[in-house]
N, CA and C atoms as an extended XYZ file, in Angstrom:
357
Properties=species:S:1:pos:R:3:atomname:S:1:resname:S:1:resid:I:1 pbc="F F F"
N         8.180      -39.951       -8.074 N   MET     1
C         6.936      -39.245       -8.329 CA  MET     1
C         6.427      -38.565       -7.064 C   MET     1
N         6.447      -39.265       -5.960 N   LEU     2
C         5.974      -38.693       -4.701 CA  LEU     2
C         6.857      -37.532       -4.267 C   LEU     2
N         8.133      -37.615       -4.575 N   ARG     3
C         9.067      -36.561       -4.199 CA  ARG     3
C         8.696      -35.230       -4.874 C   ARG     3
N         8.179      -35.293       -6.090 N   ASP     4
C         7.784      -34.078       -6.797 CA  ASP     4
C         6.528      -33.451       -6.194 C   ASP     4
N         5.622      -34.284       -5.726 N   TRP     5
C         4.348      -33.788       -5.222 CA  TRP     5
C         4.312      -33.617       -3.716 C   TRP     5
N         5.358      -33.995       -3.020 N   LEU     6
C         5.382      -33.903       -1.564 CA  LEU     6
C         5.216      -32.472       -1.051 C   LEU     6
N         5.879      -31.456       -1.617 N   PRO     7
C         5.647      -30.082       -1.121 CA  PRO     7
C         4.189      -29.630       -1.273 C   PRO     7
N         3.546      -30.015       -2.377 N   PHE     8
C         2.140      -29.649       -2.574 CA  PHE     8
C         1.242      -30.358       -1.575 C   PHE     8
N         1.560      -31.596       -1.279 N   LEU     9
C         0.801      -32.352       -0.295 CA  LEU     9
C         0.933      -31.729        1.091 C   LEU     9
N         2.154      -31.366        1.454 N   ILE    10
C         2.375      -30.724        2.758 CA  ILE    10
C         1.649      -29.377        2.817 C   ILE    10
N         1.735      -28.617        1.748 N   TYR    11
C         1.055      -27.321        1.691 CA  TYR    11
C        -0.456      -27.490        1.826 C   TYR    11
N        -1.013      -28.476        1.126 N   GLY    12
C        -2.453      -28.733        1.204 CA  GLY    12
C        -2.878      -29.161        2.594 C   GLY    12
N        -2.089      -30.024        3.235 N   LEU    13
C        -2.415      -30.452        4.593 CA  LEU    13
C        -2.352      -29.291        5.577 C   LEU    13
N        -1.363      -28.425        5.417 N   MET    14
C        -1.268      -27.253        6.286 CA  MET    14
C        -2.436      -26.292        6.030 C   MET    14
N        -2.825      -26.156        4.767 N   ALA    15
C        -3.941      -25.273        4.429 CA  ALA    15
C        -5.247      -25.779        5.046 C   ALA    15
N        -5.382      -27.049        5.233 N   LEU    16
C        -6.566      -27.606        5.886 CA  LEU    16
C        -6.420      -27.638        7.402 C   LEU    16
N        -5.215      -27.890        7.897 N   ALA    17
C        -5.009      -28.044        9.328 CA  ALA    17
C        -5.113      -26.717       10.078 C   ALA    17
N        -4.618      -25.646        9.500 N   ILE    18
C        -4.625      -24.365       10.224 CA  ILE    18
C        -6.052      -23.864       10.465 C   ILE    18
N        -6.916      -23.764        9.435 N   PRO    19
C        -8.291      -23.315        9.746 CA  PRO    19
C        -9.054      -24.295       10.635 C   PRO    19
N        -8.828      -25.594       10.439 N   ALA    20
C        -9.513      -26.576       11.281 CA  ALA    20
C        -9.099      -26.429       12.738 C   ALA    20
N        -7.810      -26.205       12.986 N   SER    21
C        -7.352      -26.023       14.368 CA  SER    21
C        -7.882      -24.718       14.957 C   SER    21
N        -8.008      -23.678       14.148 N   MET    22
C        -8.560      -22.415       14.652 CA  MET    22
C       -10.016      -22.581       15.070 C   MET    22
N       -10.776      -23.281       14.271 N   ILE    23
C       -12.185      -23.517       14.603 CA  ILE    23
C       -12.299      -24.381       15.847 C   ILE    23
N       -11.471      -25.425       15.934 N   ALA    24
C       -11.500      -26.299       17.100 CA  ALA    24
C       -11.109      -25.545       18.362 C   ALA    24
N       -10.104      -24.699       18.274 N   MET    25
C        -9.683      -23.928       19.449 CA  MET    25
C       -10.756      -22.920       19.875 C   MET    25
N       -11.463      -22.332       18.914 N   SER    26
C       -12.510      -21.385       19.291 CA  SER    26
C       -13.629      -22.080       20.058 C   SER    26
N       -13.942      -23.329       19.687 N   PHE    27
C       -14.946      -24.072       20.448 CA  PHE    27
C       -14.394      -24.520       21.793 C   PHE    27
N       -13.113      -24.863       21.844 N   ALA    28
C       -12.528      -25.358       23.088 CA  ALA    28
C       -12.389      -24.260       24.135 C   ALA    28
N       -12.019      -23.071       23.712 N   PHE    29
C       -11.764      -21.996       24.667 CA  PHE    29
C       -12.891      -20.972       24.770 C   PHE    29
N       -14.007      -21.227       24.144 N   ALA    30
C       -15.121      -20.274       24.185 CA  ALA    30
C       -15.703      -20.224       25.590 C   ALA    30
N       -16.053      -19.024       26.017 N   GLN    31
C       -16.675      -18.856       27.324 CA  GLN    31
C       -18.180      -18.842       27.131 C   GLN    31
N       -18.839      -19.780       27.762 N   ARG    32
C       -20.279      -19.886       27.633 CA  ARG    32
C       -20.936      -18.977       28.675 C   ARG    32
N       -21.898      -18.142       28.267 N   PRO    33
C       -22.588      -17.313       29.262 CA  PRO    33
C       -23.452      -18.194       30.166 C   PRO    33
N       -23.542      -17.789       31.434 N   ALA    34
C       -24.322      -18.567       32.399 CA  ALA    34
C       -25.800      -18.549       32.031 C   ALA    34
N       -26.306      -17.403       31.626 N   ARG    35
C       -27.700      -17.312       31.211 CA  ARG    35
C       -27.814      -16.289       30.086 C   ARG    35
N       -28.772      -16.488       29.287 N   ARG    36
C       -28.998      -15.612       28.134 CA  ARG    36
C       -29.864      -14.437       28.565 C   ARG    36
N       -29.351      -13.228       28.416 N   THR    37
C       -30.109      -12.040       28.770 CA  THR    37
C       -30.454      -11.261       27.515 C   THR    37
N       -31.376      -10.314       27.674 N   ARG    38
C       -31.800       -9.500       26.525 CA  ARG    38
C       -30.659       -8.610       26.032 C   ARG    38
N       -29.843       -8.109       26.939 N   ALA    39
C       -28.748       -7.210       26.576 CA  ALA    39
C       -27.695       -7.924       25.727 C   ALA    39
N       -27.527       -9.215       25.937 N   ARG    40
C       -26.535       -9.949       25.148 CA  ARG    40
C       -27.001      -10.217       23.728 C   ARG    40
N       -28.284      -10.123       23.500 N   GLY    41
C       -28.812      -10.368       22.168 CA  GLY    41
C       -28.842       -9.133       21.281 C   GLY    41
N       -28.538       -7.967       21.851 N   VAL    42
C       -28.566       -6.712       21.090 CA  VAL    42
C       -27.256       -6.569       20.324 C   VAL    42
N       -27.328       -6.290       19.029 N   PRO    43
C       -26.080       -6.122       18.273 CA  PRO    43
C       -25.354       -4.843       18.686 C   PRO    43
N       -24.044       -4.905       18.650 N   PHE    44
C       -23.245       -3.731       18.977 CA  PHE    44
C       -22.010       -3.712       18.087 C   PHE    44
N       -21.467       -2.523       17.954 N   GLU    45
C       -20.256       -2.365       17.163 CA  GLU    45
C       -19.307       -1.488       17.955 C   GLU    45
N       -18.109       -1.964       18.163 N   SER    46
C       -17.088       -1.245       18.936 CA  SER    46
C       -17.577       -0.932       20.343 C   SER    46
N       -18.373       -1.799       20.889 N   GLY    47
C       -18.836       -1.624       22.251 CA  GLY    47
C       -19.978       -0.650       22.420 C   GLY    47
N       -20.493       -0.082       21.343 N   VAL    48
C       -21.584        0.887       21.420 CA  VAL    48
C       -22.849        0.213       20.903 C   VAL    48
N       -23.885        0.225       21.720 N   SER    49
C       -25.140       -0.388       21.318 CA  SER    49
C       -25.786        0.427       20.207 C   SER    49
N       -26.269       -0.245       19.194 N   GLN    50
C       -26.885        0.437       18.067 CA  GLN    50
C       -28.332        0.810       18.349 C   GLN    50
N       -28.995        0.024       19.135 N   GLY    51
C       -30.401        0.303       19.425 CA  GLY    51
C       -31.238        0.207       18.160 C   GLY    51
N       -32.202        1.104       18.026 N   GLN    52
C       -33.039        1.127       16.834 CA  GLN    52
C       -32.297        1.796       15.690 C   GLN    52
N       -32.374        1.200       14.529 N   MET    53
C       -31.753        1.782       13.344 CA  MET    53
C       -32.666        2.863       12.787 C   MET    53
N       -32.122        4.069       12.610 N   LYS    54
C       -32.891        5.160       12.044 CA  LYS    54
C       -32.559        5.271       10.564 C   LYS    54
N       -33.563        5.420        9.726 N   PRO    55
C       -33.264        5.534        8.294 CA  PRO    55
C       -32.522        6.831        8.001 C   PRO    55
N       -31.499        6.732        7.158 N   GLN    56
C       -30.712        7.894        6.785 CA  GLN    56
C       -30.841        8.127        5.296 C   GLN    56
N       -30.829        9.379        4.924 N   ARG    57
C       -30.836        9.735        3.513 CA  ARG    57
C       -29.521       10.420        3.205 C   ARG    57
N       -28.867        9.936        2.162 N   PHE    58
C       -27.621       10.533        1.732 CA  PHE    58
C       -27.876       11.349        0.476 C   PHE    58
N       -27.134       12.416        0.342 N   THR    59
C       -27.282       13.254       -0.840 CA  THR    59
C       -26.614       12.595       -2.030 C   THR    59
N       -26.952       13.080       -3.207 N   VAL    60
C       -26.378       12.548       -4.438 CA  VAL    60
C       -24.878       12.798       -4.465 C   VAL    60
N       -24.430       13.910       -3.913 N   SER    61
C       -22.998       14.214       -3.938 CA  SER    61
C       -22.195       13.197       -3.132 C   SER    61
N       -22.801       12.620       -2.094 N   PHE    62
C       -22.124       11.569       -1.339 CA  PHE    62
C       -21.819       10.373       -2.233 C   PHE    62
N       -22.816        9.930       -2.986 N   TYR    63
C       -22.626        8.794       -3.882 CA  TYR    63
C       -21.684        9.138       -5.030 C   TYR    63
N       -21.757       10.363       -5.528 N   LEU    64
C       -20.865       10.794       -6.596 CA  LEU    64
C       -19.416       10.787       -6.119 C   LEU    64
N       -19.187       11.270       -4.909 N   THR    65
C       -17.843       11.264       -4.356 CA  THR    65
C       -17.351        9.837       -4.169 C   THR    65
N       -18.208        8.951       -3.718 N   ALA    66
C       -17.814        7.551       -3.542 CA  ALA    66
C       -17.468        6.905       -4.879 C   ALA    66
N       -18.253        7.167       -5.907 N   MET    67
C       -17.963        6.593       -7.229 CA  MET    67
C       -16.673        7.159       -7.805 C   MET    67
N       -16.448        8.454       -7.612 N   LEU    68
C       -15.208        9.048       -8.107 CA  LEU    68
C       -14.004        8.482       -7.377 C   LEU    68
N       -14.134        8.244       -6.090 N   PHE    69
C       -13.044        7.612       -5.347 CA  PHE    69
C       -12.728        6.238       -5.919 C   PHE    69
N       -13.752        5.459       -6.206 N   ILE    70
C       -13.533        4.123       -6.773 CA  ILE    70
C       -12.864        4.218       -8.137 C   ILE    70
N       -13.316        5.137       -8.976 N   VAL    71
C       -12.731        5.288      -10.309 CA  VAL    71
C       -11.255        5.666      -10.218 C   VAL    71
N       -10.928        6.658       -9.395 N   PHE    72
C        -9.531        7.064       -9.265 CA  PHE    72
C        -8.694        5.982       -8.586 C   PHE    72
N        -9.286        5.241       -7.688 N   ASP    73
C        -8.569        4.144       -7.046 CA  ASP    73
C        -8.214        3.062       -8.057 C   ASP    73
N        -9.140        2.735       -8.944 N   ILE    74
C        -8.873        1.738       -9.976 CA  ILE    74
C        -7.815        2.240      -10.949 C   ILE    74
N        -7.833        3.535      -11.246 N   GLU    75
C        -6.812        4.074      -12.139 CA  GLU    75
C        -5.428        3.992      -11.512 C   GLU    75
N        -5.339        4.169      -10.214 N   ILE    76
C        -4.056        4.040       -9.534 CA  ILE    76
C        -3.580        2.589       -9.577 C   ILE    76
N        -4.493        1.645       -9.538 N   VAL    77
C        -4.111        0.239       -9.665 CA  VAL    77
C        -3.467       -0.011      -11.027 C   VAL    77
N        -3.958        0.644      -12.067 N   PHE    78
C        -3.343        0.510      -13.384 CA  PHE    78
C        -2.016        1.262      -13.466 C   PHE    78
N        -1.842        2.251      -12.636 N   LEU    79
C        -0.622        3.049      -12.654 CA  LEU    79
C         0.552        2.298      -12.044 C   LEU    79
N         0.322        1.457      -11.061 N   TYR    80
C         1.404        0.772      -10.360 CA  TYR    80
C         2.230       -0.150      -11.262 C   TYR    80
N         1.614       -1.047      -12.043 N   PRO    81
C         2.443       -1.908      -12.898 CA  PRO    81
C         3.248       -1.117      -13.929 C   PRO    81
N         2.690       -0.036      -14.418 N   LEU    82
C         3.414        0.795      -15.368 CA  LEU    82
C         4.627        1.432      -14.702 C   LEU    82
N         4.466        1.865      -13.464 N   ALA    83
C         5.583        2.459      -12.738 CA  ALA    83
C         6.670        1.435      -12.441 C   ALA    83
N         6.284        0.201      -12.187 N   VAL    84
C         7.264       -0.846      -11.909 CA  VAL    84
C         8.084       -1.170      -13.156 C   VAL    84
N         7.453       -1.206      -14.315 N   GLN    85
C         8.127       -1.567      -15.564 CA  GLN    85
C         8.616       -0.361      -16.360 C   GLN    85
N         8.618        0.811      -15.766 N   LEU    86
C         8.967        2.029      -16.495 CA  LEU    86
C        10.390        1.993      -17.029 C   LEU    86
N        11.326        1.502      -16.246 N   HIS    87
C        12.716        1.458      -16.692 CA  HIS    87
C        12.886        0.487      -17.869 C   HIS    87
N        12.201       -0.625      -17.832 N   ALA    88
C        12.310       -1.612      -18.914 CA  ALA    88
C        11.643       -1.125      -20.197 C   ALA    88
N        10.623       -0.281      -20.090 N   LEU    89
C         9.912        0.205      -21.267 CA  LEU    89
C        10.622        1.363      -21.965 C   LEU    89
N        11.514        2.024      -21.258 N   GLY    90
C        12.285        3.103      -21.867 CA  GLY    90
C        11.446        4.352      -22.087 C   GLY    90
N        11.795        5.106      -23.135 N   TRP    91
C        11.116        6.374      -23.414 CA  TRP    91
C         9.658        6.173      -23.813 C   TRP    91
N         9.369        5.076      -24.509 N   PHE    92
C         7.976        4.798      -24.872 CA  PHE    92
C         7.120        4.670      -23.614 C   PHE    92
N         7.627        3.952      -22.631 N   GLY    93
C         6.902        3.799      -21.372 CA  GLY    93
C         6.756        5.114      -20.635 C   GLY    93
N         7.799        5.957      -20.692 N   PHE    94
C         7.719        7.252      -20.030 CA  PHE    94
C         6.650        8.137      -20.666 C   PHE    94
N         6.585        8.126      -21.997 N   VAL    95
C         5.569        8.925      -22.692 CA  VAL    95
C         4.171        8.400      -22.359 C   VAL    95
N         3.999        7.095      -22.351 N   GLU    96
C         2.708        6.507      -21.972 CA  GLU    96
C         2.343        6.863      -20.531 C   GLU    96
N         3.326        6.813      -19.649 N   PHE    97
C         3.125        7.155      -18.239 CA  PHE    97
C         2.689        8.612      -18.105 C   PHE    97
N         3.364        9.496      -18.796 N   ALA    98
C         3.031       10.922      -18.741 CA  ALA    98
C         1.648       11.183      -19.337 C   ALA    98
N         1.315       10.509      -20.427 N   PHE    99
C         0.001       10.683      -21.045 CA  PHE    99
C        -1.112       10.207      -20.115 C   PHE    99
N        -0.898        9.081      -19.452 N   PHE   100
C        -1.879        8.556      -18.510 CA  PHE   100
C        -2.063        9.520      -17.343 C   PHE   100
N        -0.971       10.066      -16.830 N   LEU   101
C        -1.073       11.037      -15.742 CA  LEU   101
C        -1.771       12.311      -16.194 C   LEU   101
N        -1.548       12.711      -17.433 N   LEU   102
C        -2.222       13.889      -17.970 CA  LEU   102
C        -3.728       13.670      -18.040 C   LEU   102
N        -4.141       12.489      -18.480 N   ILE   103
C        -5.576       12.163      -18.520 CA  ILE   103
C        -6.169       12.203      -17.109 C   ILE   103
N        -5.461       11.625      -16.143 N   LEU   104
C        -5.944       11.658      -14.756 CA  LEU   104
C        -6.032       13.080      -14.231 C   LEU   104
N        -5.053       13.898      -14.550 N   LEU   105
C        -5.048       15.283      -14.092 CA  LEU   105
C        -6.201       16.075      -14.700 C   LEU   105
N        -6.447       15.890      -15.984 N   VAL   106
C        -7.561       16.589      -16.639 CA  VAL   106
C        -8.891       16.164      -16.018 C   VAL   106
N        -9.067       14.874      -15.777 N   ALA   107
C       -10.305       14.386      -15.164 CA  ALA   107
C       -10.466       14.926      -13.750 C   ALA   107
N        -9.377       14.977      -13.001 N   TYR   108
C        -9.432       15.481      -11.636 CA  TYR   108
C        -9.793       16.968      -11.612 C   TYR   108
N        -9.177       17.747      -12.479 N   VAL   109
C        -9.490       19.179      -12.538 CA  VAL   109
C       -10.938       19.386      -12.971 C   VAL   109
N       -11.418       18.584      -13.906 N   TYR   110
C       -12.803       18.703      -14.369 CA  TYR   110
C       -13.792       18.470      -13.228 C   TYR   110
N       -13.611       17.383      -12.483 N   ILE   111
C       -14.566       17.102      -11.402 CA  ILE   111
C       -14.400       18.088      -10.252 C   ILE   111
N       -13.203       18.629      -10.091 N   TRP   112
C       -12.984       19.636       -9.062 CA  TRP   112
C       -13.716       20.924       -9.410 C   TRP   112
N       -13.625       21.338      -10.682 N   ARG   113
C       -14.312       22.556      -11.139 CA  ARG   113
C       -15.829       22.402      -11.090 C   ARG   113
N       -16.313       21.195      -11.347 N   LYS   114
C       -17.762       20.949      -11.293 CA  LYS   114
C       -18.293       20.926       -9.867 C   LYS   114
N       -17.394       20.851       -8.887 N   GLY   115
C       -17.819       20.824       -7.480 CA  GLY   115
C       -18.225       19.452       -7.004 C   GLY   115
N       -17.792       18.414       -7.702 N   ALA   116
C       -18.188       17.060       -7.312 CA  ALA   116
C       -17.464       16.572       -6.071 C   ALA   116
N       -16.380       17.222       -5.688 N   LEU   117
C       -15.629       16.776       -4.520 CA  LEU   117
C       -16.052       17.477       -3.226 C   LEU   117
N       -17.015       18.367       -3.318 N   GLU   118
C       -17.494       19.090       -2.142 CA  GLU   118
C       -18.889       18.585       -1.771 C   GLU   118
N       -19.041       18.136       -0.556 N   TRP   119
C       -20.349       17.679       -0.097 CA  TRP   119
C       -20.532       18.028        1.323 C   TRP   119
């Protein structure tokens, strides 16, 4: 019985040991600052101080472009499994694949003509 569950036990122990050792090493090798200064408390990204955050307004076309990107990205996720199984599905799969691409092409041309991709 133990022989059957031994690989799972080892996997579970490794799954716990690796993050625990990473956390322990980060505390062990962390460099403590000698004194806390105001400059160290300021958030920064990529080494550039952000300073005061200024409110920004984005246009509607920015959000529309972002939503369209997400929609087309999700459609590509559905396209991948179909492409992988295309040979096994035969001509039926090819027709379905072509129909799906046609729908994507029509939608892309529609949003292109409407000017949704220009901002």
